[in-house]
C-alpha positions as CSV (number, residue, x, y, z in Angstrom):
1,M,0.0,0.0,0.0
2,A,1.4,3.2,-1.0
3,Q,2.0,5.8,1.9
4,P,1.4,9.6,1.5
5,H,4.2,11.9,1.2
6,G,4.8,15.7,0.9
7,E,1.7,17.9,1.0
8,E,-0.5,14.9,1.3
9,L,1.2,13.6,4.3
10,Q,1.2,17.2,5.8
11,A,-2.6,17.6,5.4
12,I,-3.3,14.3,7.1
13,L,-1.0,15.2,10.0
14,E,-2.8,18.4,10.4
15,R,-6.1,16.7,10.3
16,Q,-5.0,14.2,12.9
17,A,-4.0,17.0,15.3
18,E,-7.3,18.7,14.6
19,L,-9.1,15.7,15.6
20,R,-7.1,15.0,18.7
21,D,-7.6,18.7,19.8
22,R,-11.4,18.5,19.3
23,Y,-12.1,15.0,20.7
24,L,-9.4,13.6,22.9
25,L,-10.2,14.6,26.5
26,P,-7.7,14.4,29.3
27,A,-8.0,11.2,31.4
28,G,-9.7,13.0,34.3
29,E,-12.3,14.5,32.2
30,R,-13.4,11.3,30.1
31,P,-16.7,9.9,30.9
32,A,-16.8,6.4,32.1
33,P,-17.2,3.7,29.3
34,T,-20.6,2.3,28.9
35,T,-19.3,-1.3,28.2
36,Q,-17.5,-3.8,30.3
37,G,-14.8,-4.8,27.8
38,V,-14.6,-7.4,25.1
39,H,-16.8,-10.3,25.6
40,H,-15.6,-11.9,22.4
41,A,-14.2,-10.8,19.1
42,A,-15.4,-13.1,16.3
43,F,-13.7,-14.0,13.0
44,I,-14.2,-16.4,10.1
45,A,-12.2,-19.7,10.1
46,R,-11.3,-21.5,7.0
47,D,-10.8,-24.8,8.8
48,V,-11.9,-25.4,12.3
49,E,-9.3,-28.0,13.4
50,E,-6.4,-26.1,11.8
51,T,-7.6,-22.8,13.7
52,I,-7.9,-24.9,16.9
53,L,-4.4,-26.4,16.7
54,F,-2.8,-23.0,15.8
55,Y,-4.3,-21.1,18.8
56,R,-4.0,-23.9,21.2
57,D,-0.6,-25.2,20.3
58,V,1.3,-22.1,18.9
59,L,-0.2,-19.3,20.9
60,G,-1.2,-21.3,24.0
61,L,-4.8,-20.2,24.1
62,P,-7.1,-22.7,25.7
63,L,-10.1,-23.8,23.7
64,V,-13.2,-23.1,26.0
65,D,-16.2,-23.8,23.9
66,L,-17.4,-25.3,20.6
67,V,-20.9,-25.2,19.6
68,E,-23.2,-25.0,16.5
69,N,-23.6,-21.4,15.3
70,R,-27.2,-20.4,16.5
71,D,-28.0,-18.5,13.1
72,Y,-26.4,-20.8,10.5
73,R,-27.0,-24.6,10.7
74,G,-23.9,-26.6,10.6
75,S,-21.5,-23.8,11.3
76,T,-19.1,-24.3,14.2
77,H,-18.7,-21.4,16.7
78,F,-15.7,-22.0,18.9
79,F,-14.0,-19.9,21.7
80,F,-10.7,-19.4,23.0
81,D,-9.7,-17.9,26.4
82,M,-7.4,-14.9,25.9
83,G,-7.1,-14.3,29.7
84,A,-8.8,-11.4,31.8
85,E,-12.2,-13.0,30.9
86,N,-11.9,-12.0,27.1
87,M,-12.4,-14.4,24.4
88,L,-11.4,-14.9,20.8
89,A,-14.1,-16.6,18.7
90,F,-14.3,-18.1,15.3
91,F,-17.0,-19.4,12.9
92,D,-16.8,-21.5,10.0
93,F,-19.4,-21.2,7.2
94,P,-19.7,-24.5,5.4
95,G,-20.6,-24.3,1.7
96,H,-19.5,-20.5,1.4
97,P,-16.7,-19.5,-0.6
98,H,-14.4,-17.1,1.3
99,P,-11.8,-14.9,-0.5
100,D,-8.2,-14.6,1.2
101,Y,-7.7,-12.0,3.8
102,A,-7.7,-8.3,2.3
103,E,-6.9,-5.2,4.1
104,T,-10.0,-3.0,3.4
105,V,-12.4,-0.7,4.9
106,G,-14.6,-2.6,7.3
107,G,-12.2,-5.4,7.7
108,G,-9.9,-5.9,10.5
109,H,-6.3,-5.0,10.5
110,H,-4.9,-7.0,13.4
111,V,-5.7,-8.4,17.1
112,A,-3.1,-7.3,19.5
113,L,-2.6,-9.6,22.4
114,S,-0.6,-8.4,25.4
115,V,1.9,-11.2,26.6
116,T,4.7,-11.4,29.0
117,P,8.3,-11.4,27.8
118,E,8.4,-15.1,28.6
119,V,5.4,-15.9,26.5
120,F,6.7,-13.7,23.7
121,A,9.9,-15.8,23.6
122,T,8.0,-19.2,23.9
123,V,5.7,-18.4,21.0
124,K,8.6,-17.1,18.9
125,A,10.3,-20.4,19.4
126,R,7.2,-22.3,18.4
127,L,6.9,-20.1,15.2
128,D,10.6,-20.9,14.5
129,E,10.2,-24.7,15.1
130,Q,7.0,-24.9,12.7
131,G,8.5,-22.5,10.0
132,I,5.7,-19.9,10.5
133,A,6.7,-16.5,9.3
134,Y,6.6,-13.4,11.6
135,A,8.1,-10.0,11.9
136,V,9.5,-8.6,15.2
137,F,9.4,-4.7,16.0
138,P,11.5,-4.2,19.2
139,T,11.1,-0.6,20.7
140,E,12.5,1.1,23.9
141,V,9.2,0.2,25.7
142,A,8.1,-3.2,24.3
143,D,8.6,-5.9,21.8
144,S,6.0,-6.4,19.1
145,M,5.6,-9.4,16.7
146,F,3.2,-9.6,13.8
147,L,2.1,-13.0,12.2
148,A,-0.9,-14.4,10.4
149,D,-3.0,-17.2,11.5
150,P,-4.1,-20.0,9.2
151,N,-7.0,-17.9,8.1
152,G,-4.9,-14.9,7.3
153,L,-5.9,-12.8,10.3
154,R,-3.1,-10.8,11.6
155,I,-2.0,-11.2,15.2
156,E,0.3,-8.9,17.1
157,L,1.8,-10.1,20.3
158,I,3.1,-7.1,22.3
159,T,5.0,-7.1,25.6
160,E,3.4,-3.9,26.5
161,P,0.8,-4.1,29.4
162,K,-2.9,-3.6,28.4
163,G,-3.9,0.2,28.8
164,Y,-0.5,1.5,27.6
165,A,0.5,2.9,24.2
166,L,4.1,3.7,23.4
167,G,5.1,3.4,27.1
168,E,2.5,5.7,28.4
169,Y,-0.7,4.6,30.4
170,I,-3.6,6.1,28.4
171,L,-6.5,4.8,30.3
């Protein structure tokens, strides 16, 4: 994807500053959220077993439920525990053709999972053992790793604690 440059980039940065000034309230002035957090985020799986094996054996997330999807007969809806009472869920839709992942409006870019440095190293070793591609982006405040699951969903593992961005607590 082509990145903006020159005047186009300057206009975008000015718009970001305008939006930040208009809408971003200081922490003490923000209203309380109306939600209690993520119950689950759901994505589409190409193959149920392949997805289970990846999330269980590579990322170390326990499978906690597997049921028929309530609004599509024969579709499997399955859930992984991401910790802190958050779940990652998948559906398969037998009989539907699904194009490969594409970065597009309305689609997801990635799911970022907060991990300890020890888990980061363990998963990195598993990826190396299995020949799964990934990219690591170390910074002064946290290490970040991007990879794709068997469905093309981008996953980020980041050693920065939840609630932080670029080393600053923002919640």
